[in-house]
N, C-alpha and C positions, 0 to 999 in steps of 0.2 A: 589548428591554425597557430601561427606564431607571429611574433612581432619582428620588425626589421632588425637585423644584426647591428648592434651599436658597438663603438669602440671608444676606448679611453684616449686621452690626448687629443680631443677634439673640442670645439667651442662649447658644446653642451655638456660634455663629460670630460672635464679637464684632467682628472686623475682617475686611476682605477677605483679608488675609494668612493669618488662621486658616482661613478658608473654602478658600482655594487649597491650603494645606498639607494640610488634612484630606481633601479630595476626591481629591487626587493620591495620598495614602497609602492611601485606601480603594481606589482604582483598582488600585494595585500589589498590594494584599493579595488582591484578587479573582482575580488571575491568569487573566483571561478574554481569550483572544486576540480581537483586533478591537474591544475596548472602548475608549472614550475619555471624557474629561471635558471639558465645555464651560463656559466662564466668559464672562459678558458684563456690561457695565456697565448698571445700571438707569438709564434716563434720568430727568431731573427730572420728566418728565410721567408716570412710572411704567412698570410692566411691560407694560401693554397697548399703549402706543406702541411699545415694543421689538418686541412680537409683530407688530403691524400693519405696521411700517415696516422692521424688521430691519436697521437701520443702526448699531446700538450697537457700540462697540469690543468685540472678542471674541478669545478664544484657545482653542484646543483642544489637549489633550494626549492622546496615545494610547500604549498599550503596543506595543513593537516585538517584542523578543525576551526580555522580562522582565529585561533588563539595560540596556536603552536605552528612552528615551521619545522620542516624536515630537512636535515643537512645530509647530503650524500657526497662523500669525499672521493676525489680522483686526483689527489695531490701527490701521489707517490706512496711508497711503502711506509715511510716514517713521518707521521704527523707530529707536530709539537704537542704539548699538553693541551688537551681539549678541556674546557672547564668541567669540573665534576658535576655541576648542577645540570649539565646537558646530558640527559639519559640516552644511552645507546640501546637500541632494540636488537633483537636476535639477527635481524637482517643486516646489521651494520649501520643503519640509518640513525642519526642523532636527532633527538627532539629538542627544539629550542623554543622556550616561551616567547611570546611576542614582546614581552617587557625587556628582552635581551637583544633586540634588533641592533642597537648601536654597538653593543659588544660583539655581536656576530659579524657585523661589517668590518670592525677593527681587526677581529681575529682572522677573517678571510684575507684581508689585505696583507697582514703580517705573514700569513702562511704562503701567499704567492711570492712575497719578497724572499722568504726563506728558501723555497724550492727553486726559484729562478736564480737566486744569488744576485738579484738586480733590483735596486730600489726604484728604477725608472722603467719597469716592465710595462708592456702594453697589453691590454686586456680587451677581449670581445665578450659581449653578453647579449642575450635575447630571452624572451619569454615564450614558452610553448604551452599548448593545451588550452588556449583561449577560445 
């Protein structure tokens, strides 16, 4: 099961940063093993183009042991510097301690700005696996 798809630039989620922070907080609060939140940029042509072609920059965050988050990148081939303290597993997943959530939210926001080239990008997000 998943939550309703949410978008930035709405009353509840005024910016992508607010959307990312809110959904990650909700994911952690649910304490559901195997759940994750998915974020993707909404293309200028709208959400239907995202759905049909699936090439929008995206990021997934999963709970690991409720003290660590897993970061799965779908941002494109070249990510900017990922903090060294975030260990990368053989699978390519990065492990993020829960003490770094604020830094993670900032990093994701900056990466979406970088890959879109647009400070005012629109973002969609939802939680799956509940």
